[in-house]
C-alpha positions in Angstrom: -55.8 39.6 -92.7 -58.6 39.6 -90.1 -61.8 41.5 -90.6 -61.0 43.7 -87.5 -57.7 44.8 -88.8 -59.3 45.9 -92.1 -62.1 48.0 -90.5 -61.7 51.7 -90.5 -62.9 53.9 -87.6 -63.0 57.4 -89.0 -63.3 60.4 -86.6 -64.6 63.7 -88.1 -62.0 66.5 -87.6 -64.4 68.6 -85.6 -65.1 65.8 -83.2 -61.4 65.0 -82.9 -60.7 68.6 -82.0 -63.3 68.4 -79.2 -61.7 65.2 -77.9 -58.3 66.9 -77.9 -59.7 70.0 -76.1 -61.1 67.5 -73.5 -57.6 66.3 -72.8 -56.5 69.9 -72.3 -59.4 70.5 -69.8 -58.5 67.3 -68.0 -54.8 68.3 -67.8 -55.6 71.8 -66.5 -57.9 70.4 -63.9 -55.2 68.0 -62.7 -52.5 70.6 -62.8 -54.7 72.9 -60.7 -55.0 69.9 -58.3 -51.3 69.5 -58.0 -50.6 73.2 -57.6 -53.5 73.6 -55.1 -55.3 76.2 -57.3 -58.7 75.4 -55.7 -61.0 77.8 -57.6 -59.8 77.0 -61.1 -59.5 73.3 -60.3 -63.1 73.3 -59.2 -64.3 75.2 -62.2 -62.4 72.8 -64.6 -64.5 69.9 -63.3 -67.5 71.1 -65.3 -66.1 71.3 -68.8 -64.0 68.2 -68.3 -66.9 66.1 -67.1 -69.4 67.6 -69.6 -67.2 66.9 -72.6 -66.6 63.4 -71.3 -70.3 62.8 -71.1 -70.9 64.3 -74.5 -68.2 62.1 -76.1 -69.7 59.1 -74.5 -73.2 60.0 -75.7 -72.0 60.6 -79.3 -70.2 57.3 -79.4 -72.8 55.1 -77.8 -73.5 53.2 -81.0 -69.9 51.7 -81.0 -69.7 49.3 -78.0 -65.9 49.6 -77.6 -66.1 53.4 -77.5 -69.1 53.3 -75.2 -67.3 51.0 -72.7 -64.1 53.0 -72.7 -65.8 56.5 -72.6 -68.1 55.4 -69.8 -65.0 54.2 -67.8 -63.3 57.6 -68.5 -66.3 59.5 -67.4 -66.6 57.5 -64.2 -62.8 58.0 -63.7 -63.0 61.7 -64.1 -65.9 61.7 -61.6 -64.0 59.8 -59.0 -60.9 61.8 -59.7 -62.8 65.1 -59.2 -64.3 63.9 -55.9 -60.9 62.9 -54.7 -59.5 66.4 -55.8 -62.3 68.2 -53.9 -61.7 66.1 -50.8 -58.1 67.0 -50.8 -58.8 70.7 -51.4 -61.0 70.7 -48.3 -58.8 68.4 -46.2 -61.3 65.6 -45.9 -59.5 63.2 -48.3 -58.9 60.5 -45.7 -62.7 60.3 -45.1 -63.7 60.5 -48.8 -61.0 58.7 -50.6 -62.2 55.2 -49.7 -65.5 56.0 -51.4 -63.6 56.8 -54.6 -62.9 53.1 -54.8 -66.6 52.6 -55.8 -66.5 54.5 -59.1 -63.0 53.4 -60.0 -64.2 49.8 -59.5 -67.2 50.4 -61.6 -65.0 51.6 -64.5 -62.8 48.6 -64.1 -65.9 46.3 -64.1 -67.2 47.9 -67.3 -63.8 47.4 -69.1 -63.5 44.0 -67.6 -66.9 43.0 -69.0 -65.9 44.5 -72.4 -62.5 42.7 -72.6 -63.4 39.4 -70.9 -66.9 38.8 -72.1 -68.2 41.1 -74.8 -65.2 41.3 -77.1 -64.4 37.6 -77.1 -68.0 36.7 -77.9 -68.1 39.3 -80.6 -64.9 37.9 -82.2 -66.4 34.4 -82.0 -69.6 35.6 -83.7 -67.7 37.5 -86.4 -65.6 34.3 -87.1 -68.8 32.2 -87.3 -70.3 34.6 -89.7 -67.2 34.7 -91.9 -67.0 30.9 -92.0 -70.7 30.4 -92.7 -71.1 29.1 -96.2 -74.2 29.7 -98.2 -75.6 26.4 -99.3 -77.2 26.4 -102.7 -79.6 23.5 -103.3 -78.7 21.2 -106.1 -81.1 20.9 -109.1 -82.4 17.5 -110.2 -80.2 17.7 -113.2 -77.0 18.1 -111.1 -77.8 15.1 -108.9 
């Protein structure tokens, strides 16, 4: 069994509740977008984005979590810009600019999956295989 499959990532219940509340904020924001509830949709940007930033900050010490949460925060930002643009009927002018943050999120995850994670797995394997050499005494030779 690999080292990675044996590792546990434990999330405190209080933090998990905030993550779940974040999903609710996000869904309410997007539902308002679909239903064209402009005021509530605009208001929901703040808690959705603030909680995403807070989750990212609290998990910055775990590279996988940092990468994914940064991508999510950037996604919510681009998504919110697109929503605002549609609310004010300027989406055809603004939507092309949303490609920038969406692409940044993909680049972050691309770096994580294509460069960082494989190098980390290689490093972990090398550390697991590394054998401690104990020098022989004169009597054993």
